[in-house]
N, C-alpha and C positions, 0 to 999 in steps of 0.2 A: 670552638668552631674549627673545623678542618677545611681549609680552602684548597681545592684541586690545583695541581700544578699547571702553570701556563706555558705558552710557547717559550722555547729556549731564547734567553736574552730579553732585555727590556724592549717594549714597543712604546714609542713616544709619538703622540699625535701633535699636529700643529698647535702652537701656543694659543691661537685664537679659535680653536675647535669648539663647537657649540655642544657641550654635554647637556643632554636633556632627558625628559620623560614626557609621556603623553597620557591623555585621558580623552573621554568624550562625554558630552552633556548628559545624555539619557542614562549612561552607565554609572555616573557618580552623583549627580546633583540631587536626586529626590525632589522634594517640594513640588510634587507633580500638579497640585491644585492650588498653589500659592501665588500671590502677587500677580494675578491675571494671566498666568500661563494657560494656554489652550491645550487641547488634546492632540497627540501625535499618533501616527500609525503604530508606533511601538506601544503606546498606552493601550490601544485597541487590541493589538496582537497579543500582548502579554497577559491581558485580562481575559482572553478567550480560553476556556478550559482545554487542556491538552496541547497547547502551543509551546509552553516553556516547561522546563524541568521543575517539578514540585509546584507548578503554578506560580513561580516567582515573577515579580514585576519590578519595574524601576521606580515605583511610587516613593520609596525611601532611599534605596540604593545605598551609597556611602554617605548620604546626608551632607554632601559637600556644600550645598546651597547655604546651610546654616553653619558649617564648620570650615568655611574656606579660609578664614584667618589662620586657624590651626594648620591647615594643609599648606598654606603659603609659608608658614614657619618651618614646616617639614622640608619643603623645597629648599629654603634658604640653608637649613642645617645640612642638607645633603650636598650643598654647593652647586646646585643646578644653575646653568647659565641660560637655559632655554626651557620654556614650558609650552608644550603643544596641547591645546584644548579645543573644544568646539563650543560654538554658540547655538543655543536651542532656538530654532526658528519659531516654534509655537510659544516660546517665552517672549519673543519680540513681536510677532504678529499672531495672536491666538487663533485667528481664522485663516492665516496664510496670506492676507492682503490688508491694505488699509494702513492707517496711522500706526506707528510703532507704540508698543506698550512701554511707557516710561519706566515703570518699576522693573521690567526686564532689562532694559538698557542700563539702569542704575546698578543692577547687580554686576553686570560685566564691567562697568566703569570702576566699581570698587575693586573687583578682582584685578583689573589691569593696573590700577593705581598701586595696589599691594605688590604686584610683581615688580613694577618699576622701583618702588621703595626698597625692595630687597635685591635689586640689581639683576633681576631675571628677565630675559627678553621674551616677550609674549609671541606666540605663533598661533594665530586664531583660525580655526576651520569654520567655514560658513555652514556646511551641510555634512553632518555625520549621521544620516539615515533617519532623523526624526522629522519626517514630513508632516506638516499640519494635517490632521485628519480631515478637516474641511476641504482641503485640496484633493485628498484621496477620494472623497465623496463625489468629486466632479471629474474624476478620471486619473488623478495622480500623475505619475510620470509618463503614463500613456498619452496624456493630453499635452499638446504643444503649448497650450496656454500656461502650463505650470512653469515652463522655462521663463516666461515673462514675469510671472509672479516672483520667481527666484531672483531675477534681476532687480526687481523693485525692492525686495527684502535686502539684497546685498547693498543696494544704494543707501537704504535707510541706515544700515549698520555702518557703512563707510562714513556717512555724514556724521553719525553720532560718536563713533569710536576711532575713526581713522587716524587721528593724531596720536593715538596711544599704541597702535599696532604696527610694528615694523615689517611683519611677514603675515600675509594672508594665504590660506589654502582654501580653494573653492569647494570642490566636491570630493569627499572621502570615498575611495574605493568604489567607483561606479560599478565595477565588475561584480562586487559582492552583492550589491542591490539586484543586479541582473540575475546572477546565478542562484543566490539564496532566496531572494524575494519573489522571483518570477519563473525560475526553472525548478528548483528544488522545493520551494514553498515553505521552507523552515525558518525564514525570516519574514518580517513584515514587508509587504502586505499579505504574504502567505499564498501566493498564486502559483499555479503550474501551467504556464501559457507561453511556450517557446516563441510564438510569433509576436506576442506582446513584449517579450523580454528584450529583444534587440531593438525594437522601437524605443523602449525605455533607455537602452544604452545610448542611442543617438540623442535623445532629449537631455539626458544627464550631461552629456558632453556639450551640447548646445547651451545648457544652463551655465556650465563652466565658462564658456567663451563670452556669454553675455555679462557675467559677473566681472570678468577681466575688463571688458569694455566700460562697465559702470565705474570701476575704480579709476580708469584713465580719464573718463569724462568728468569725474568728481575732482580731478586734480590731485588724487591721492599720491602720496610719496612712498607708501609702503610697497614692498615687493609682493608678487602674487604668482601662484602656480597651482596645479592640481596635485592631489595625493593619490597615487596608484599603487595597489598591491600587485607586484610583479613576481611571477613564478617561472623560473627557468624550466623549459620543457626539453627533456632528453629522450631520444629513442631508447626503447627498452632492450633492443638488440641491434645487431649490425645490418639487418636486412634493409633493402631499399623501401620496403613497405612500411617499416617502422619509422624510417627517416621521413617519408612523406606524411605519415599520420602525425608525427611529432610537429612537423612544420605547420600543418593546418591547426593542430591543437594550440600551438603557440600563437597562431593568428587570433583565435578567440580569447586566449588568456592575456596576451600582451599587445600584439600589433594593432588590434582593433582600437585600442586606446592610445597607444604611443604614436602610431602613424597619423591618426587624425589630428591629434593635439600638436605634434611637432613637425609633421610633414604636410598637413593639409589635405590628406587623402585617406580613404579607407583601404585596407588591403584587399586586392582584387580576388584573392583566393577565398576569403571569407564571404565577400559579397556574392561570389559565384555559388558558394556552398549554400548560402541562405536562399538564393534564387531571386529572380527579378520581381516576383509577386509577393515577396516578404513585406511585412508592414514597415520594417526598417528601410529597405531599399526604396519603397514607394514614399516613405516619409521624408527622405532627404530632398530639400529644396535648394534652388540656386542660391548661392551665397552662404549656405549653412557652414560649409567647411572653412570658409574664410573667417567666420565668427569663431568656430571651434579652435582654429589654429592661430588666434590672436596671440601675438608674441607674449611670452611669459618670462619671468625673471629667474625661476628655479623650478625644479621638479622634485616633489616629495616621493620617495620610494619606500614601500613597506614590503619587507621580505619575511616569509614564514616557512615556506616549504618548496621543495622541488617537485616536479611531476615527471613520471616515467611513462611514456606512451608506447603501447604495444601496436603491432602491425594492423590490428583490427580497429584501432582508434580507442581502445580501452586504456586503463592505467593500472600500474602495479606498484606495490610497496617495495622499496629497495633498502630503506634505512629504518632504524627504530623510530617509533612515534612518541610524542608527548601524551599527556592525558587527553589532549584534543586529538582524537584518532586520525583526523585529516592531516595532521602536521608531522611530516617526516623531518627528523633533525639532521640537517646537512649543511654545515657552515660554508662549505665551498660554493654553495648556491648563491650566497651573498656576494662573493667575489665575482662569480660569473654574471649575475644580473647587473651589477654596477658597471663592470667593464663593458658589458654588452650595450648598455644604454649609451655610454660615452662613445663607443666604437660606431654604433649605428646612427646616432642622432646628434653627435657633436658634443662640444664641451659645455653643455648647459650645466649650471651649478646644481648640485644634488644635495638633498638632505634625507637621511633615513628618519622617517617619522614614526615607524613602528617596527619593533623586533623584540620578541620575547616568547615565553611559553608558560603554560600552567604547570605547577608542581604540587605534590600532595602536602601542602603546608599545614602545620598544626602548631598551636601555641603550647610550648612546654611548661612544666611546672615552675621553672625558673624564669619564665617570661620571655624566653628566646624563641625565635622561629628560624630553624636551620634549614635553608633551602640551597644546599650546595649544588644541586642540579641546575638551578637557575644561574649560579655563578659560572659553572662550566659552560653553559649555553652562551651566555653573554660574552664571556672571555673568548670563546672560539669564534663567535660571529664578529666581535670587534677586531680580532686578529685578521679575519678575512677582509673587513672593511679597511684595515690598515694596509693590507697588501694591495687593495684596489687604489688607495691613495698613492702608494708607491708606484703603481702602474700608470699614473696620470689621471685618475678619476678626480674631478673637482668636488670632492665630498666635503661639505661645510660643517655638518653636525649629525648627531646620532641621538635618537630619542628611544628610550626603553619603553616598551609596552608591558606593563603599565605602571604609573606612579602608585596607584592604590588597587587593592582588590576591589572588584566591582561586579555589577550585573553583566554577565557575559552572554547577552542575547538569549538564544533559545536554550543555552546550557544553564541559565539562571545563575545561582550563586555557588554551584557545585565546583566550578573551576576558579582557581586563584592565580591571577596573572601578575599581581602587584609586587613592587619592591617593598611596599608597606602593607602589613597585615591589617585587615579590618575585622575586628570582632563585632559582627553585625548586631547582636543583642544590645551591646553597649556603645557601639560606634567608636570604641577605643582604637587608636592607631598604634601599631608596634613595628618598629624597623626590623625587617628580616635581615638575615646574614648577608643577603645580596645587596641590601641598601647600604650596609656598612662597607662592603667591598666596593660598591660603585662610588661611594663618597671618597674612598682612598684613590680610586682610579682618576676621578675628577681632580683631586688635589695634586696628584702626581703627574697628570697629563698623559697617563697611560699605565701600563702594568708590566 
């Protein structure tokens, strides 16, 4: 294995830095019809012909539901200090409401106990896109009532598992649900309805705030915050028009979520652009923003790509892309977005909960998986994170996306994002070169 050279001189992270990796329930668990789990919007979407590459579904995925003990041992062997995962709402409430399914809770209790036994801190996400289909059938996130159902679900999970979870994340990437599920239509629920999309944005954030309140009301001692994918938006040229377009683009990409959560107000330029008759603007009620901006303990940041905005409001490619063609590889964007959050919103504790890329991984005849491209990517992005810490950013931890190769939404199983190779026909796990490298980074506290 030839490891690319890193930055000049060693980079050492704080001794208590939380080295981690991340997954989500629908992407790895499988067991889609076992132990009382209900249907989710992603079950429906993936089983609809033409929606996913090769017709792939998450019915089996990486079979983590049955192989979680093996996966826990992998985490221990890598030296992980933190594991960020998600809880499947339809596994807890098959129809999205009512008494929790004990078998679903028991699975997560076993997982949490296994993490603690191995000295790995759990970081649990309440919603990573797998809305119960029964709730979608009654309006999904377009319905304000879904926010109340989410608060009930969150409370049930807090009551059952709260003593085992030190960090809760509420809603994962609301922006992706909005943009991919309601604008582009290539994620569940597969709609193309701009007016519905931003009402959904409001309701997802309201759900976040209600979950924060539920934890506080339950007397929970865990920390809590949202998980946002933030993309720095740069003007594509030096013209005033490009600067103005980039500013508005940033409003939709970043400030729509950051301002409401951390300042208690939506950005006025975005509201003006949507117009007073938009469903979102009309859907905001008195007191909503106070709920949305309920004080949080940390902010989870997910960084994948920069965006370059042209004078006419379009975008252009400036850097090489990964196998995910939407992803431009630009490590300095990590530094820019982390320092921007601290500069604009104050010293709220930050954690990076996703950063990674897909590479063309293949299992060699000698059993190795050489993914030096992933090592280069992670090394450069960690170096950018290190610079941000040196600049005063209160970054506590970093989680690679992903621990395992998994079901990558509409891309099916064609893209491999994991530190660990999954041979899907056999479900055998193989540590990639990047996993060995990351283990050394964790052991050394840097590179």
